[in-house]
N, C-alpha and C positions, 0 to 999 in steps of 0.2 A: 709141265703138263701141254698135252695134246688139243688142238683147240679144234671143236667144232664146227660144223656148219652153221650159222649162226644165220643169215639169209639176210636179204636185203629188206625189210620193214625195223627188224635189230639192230642192225647198222645204221639207218636213218634215224633209228630213235636216241644214239647213242652220240651220232652226230648232232644230234640239235640239243641233247640235256649236258654232255660234259662239259661243253666250255661256260655254262654257269656254274656246275657243279666247282670246277677249278677255278675260279675265281672269286667264290664266295667261301671256300671252307678248303683247311687242309684234312689232309686225307692219314690215317692211321691202319693200316688193313692189320692184321692176324690170323694165324690159323689158315690164312690158304689150304694150305697140305693136307687138310681134312677134306677138301671137296674132292669125291673122287674122281678117276679121271676117266673112267670108264663103267657102262652102267646107268640104268634110271637110281635115283634114289632124291629122298625129301629132304624138306628145309625146313626147320621149326624157326620163328622168327620175332624178337618182341618189336611191340608198334608203341613210338611212344613220340611221333612228329608226322606231320601230311608233309614231309620230306623225307622222311626214312626209307621207303619203298625205293627213294631214289639213290639213296646211300649206299641200300644193301645190294640194287641192283650194278650198280656201277662195282661193288667189290665183286661180285659173282662174274661180272661179264668181264670181268680183269683173270680167272683164271681161266676162260675160256667155256666153261658151262654156264650157260645164260638161264636163269630162272623163266619158268612158265608160272606166271600167277594166277590164284581162283578171283572168280566175277561169272557174274550173273549171264544169264544164256540170253537173254533179251538184247545185253553189250553188242550181239555178234549178228545182231542179227540183218540190220541196212545200216548202209552211207556209208564215211568215213569213217566213226570211230568201230562199224563191226571188221569195216576192212581190216585197218592195224589191229585192233585185235585178234583176226586171225591169220593176218602176217605176222606179227610176231610168233606165234603161237600159244597163245592166250589159253588158260583151260576154263571152258563152261562149267556154268556149275547146274546139274539139273533141278533147281525145287522142289518140282512138280512131280516128282521120283517116288513111288509107294514105301520103296524100302530106303534103309538107311545109305546105305554102300551104293545104292544106285545114284542118289543124288553125284555120287564123285567117280562114276562111271567114266567119265574123261579125264581125269585124275590116274586113275586105272590106268587106261588103257597108256598116257602118256609114256608113267612109268614105265610099265610093262617094255615101248618100244627104247626105254632109253635114255628119256628128259627128266632133268629135273625140277619137279613140282615144289613149289615155296606155299606152305602154310604161314600165315600169323593168329596163332590157334588160341590168343583173345579175344580176337572178330572183331575186332575194333580198337582205336586209340585207346590208350590205356585211362582210366580214372582213379587213378590209384594217387594218394596227394604226393608221394615222394615219385613218385613216375616209374615204381618199380612194377614189374611185369604179373597183371591179375591174373585171378582162374582162368581160365583155358576151358576149352569148348573142346570135343571130342570130336572132330573130323579129320583129324590129322594120327589122331590115333588109329580109327578106322581103314583109314589109307594102308596105313601103316601094317596091321597085321594082315590084314588083306593082301599084301606084295612084297610082304618082307622084306623090303627093300632099306637102306642104309636111311638114318631119319639123321641129319645133322644138325645140331640147334647151334643157333647164330641169335649172336646178343649186338648190339650197338648200339651208343650214347655219340650224343655232340649236335645231332639235327635240333631236338630238343632245347639248347639253349639258345637258338636260333628263331627256331617257330616252333615254340612250346604247343601242347598238344591244346587245342578248345581256344586259340588265343583270343586276348580280346584288343582295341585299340591302342597302342606300345608297347604292346606285348613283344611284336616282329624284331629281333636287333641281330641284325647280320656283321654286325662289326660294334667291335673288331672281329676278324675272321674266327668263327669255331673248327675246330678239330670233330669232323667223322670219323669215330671208332669202330672198328662193323672185329668181329673176333668170330670165328667158326672152330668151334670143338669136334672133341673126335666122336664117330657115330656111338649112338644112342644104345646100350644093349638092352633090345625086350625079347630075346630070345626066349626068354623063360614065360612069357606070353603066347607063344604062336601054337596053335593047336587047340587054345583052349577056347570055349564058349564066348564072344564075344558082347559078354550082358555088359550093361548100365554099370557093375560094379568094374566090370575088368577095365572096361575101357574109361574110367574113373581113374584107375591106375595107374594106368599106360598114360593119361595124358597129364594125371602130376607129376608121374617122372619126368616125361619132356618138360612138363615147366619148370620145374627144379635143376636141371640142366639148364636151361637159360637162364634162369634168374641166378644158378651162381659164375657162371661166364660172365653177366652183368657187374654182379660184384665185385668180382676179379678188376673187368673193368676199370669200376669208381672208387677201390678202395673203399669199403668200407660193409659190414657186413648188410644183408637181404633183413624185411621185417620177416620173426618167427611165423605169421601167420599174413600167408596170401587174400588180397582183398577180392574182394566179390560186390562187383559195382550193383548188381541184381539183389542182393541182400541190401545192399545198403540203400537203395531207391526205396526198396520195399518197407525197409523200419522208416526209412525218411514219411513215405504215403503213411504211414500209420501210425505217427504222429500229427498229421496233418487232420483239424476235424473235419468231418463229413460234408458239413456245412460250407466247408471252404474248400475243400476239394472240387465237390460241384462247381463253387462260383468262380475257381479258377478253372475248370473244364468249357467251362459256360465262356469265359470271356477270355482262354487260351488258349484254340482247343488244339491247337501245335504241337501243344507242349504235355498232353493230356498225358504221354509215354516218357514223358522227360526223366532226365535221373542227375538233375543236377544235386551235390552235397553239400552237408554241412562236413565246417574243417575236422570234422570228429569222426567223419564218414568212417577211416577204417574200425574204431571202436565200436561205431556199431555195427557194421558187417561184424564182426568177433563175436560179440553181445547177442547177435538174432539165434534162432535155431536153424539146425542143419539143412542145408536145402537139398531139394531132391533134383536128383540128375536127371535129364533131359532126354529121351529115346534120339531123337537126331539133331543135332546141334549142329549148323553150316559156318565154317569159316571162311573169310572170303575177303580180300583188300582189295577194291582197283588195282592194276600195272600204272605206278608212278603216280599212284595220289593215296588219296589215305583213308584209312581204314575207315569202314562205317558199318553200323548194327547189322546183324544178322540174326536172324530165327535161329 
């Protein structure tokens, strides 16, 4: 596979980050042949550990086609972080845009220039009790329909066994060394959606197709079937709140305001999500994760 110009900042990041990954983890890279050699494309990746952006970036760096991650535009404005973000070619998301696709205009431009733009469709670390992919957001679908670029599904497993999502004291276990498994699949066929009005229903259908492909890859990696229903953490959080008496909710807000929008779930959260009413499709959903770091909540 031919190597593209990677640039000083990306190579510096690789020099700093690859040695610890090599020390603490083993690697099992699969499906590199599905990463396009030329032209712009999209990758859609599951997210189950604060470490997995590094494992995915390591995987794709080795193909010669480095990923450009999405991040808040404010991170690009000043200081060392801004310099590094610009230098490594990361992609700002313009949340102040009045139209949905406008929020991703830099991502569209990068793809049209021949770059790879990486999406975490879940928008945050998974809250699924079994660490399967959750219900996705529609940003990747919007950009895919706008650019008609190849969409490559990527599933990963292993980083979560060392650093699980939302770890508590004692949960991080680097030894014995875990194996980082990253598997890319063939491009997702979205041609039936090209030329159609990108309505909420169409975007949701495309997003479900994307999440199905990622989940199938992860099921193959794990050697077990995925749940029949995809976990919706917003629905579960809403159901949890509905089971809390109003006075207790008010007391919780007064005592711990930082947790007013929390999404802590009970052990039967998946059942609660399935039992809840159908969720409305939101008109503009931004899915971003900072490069080399944990995913974060995004509106």
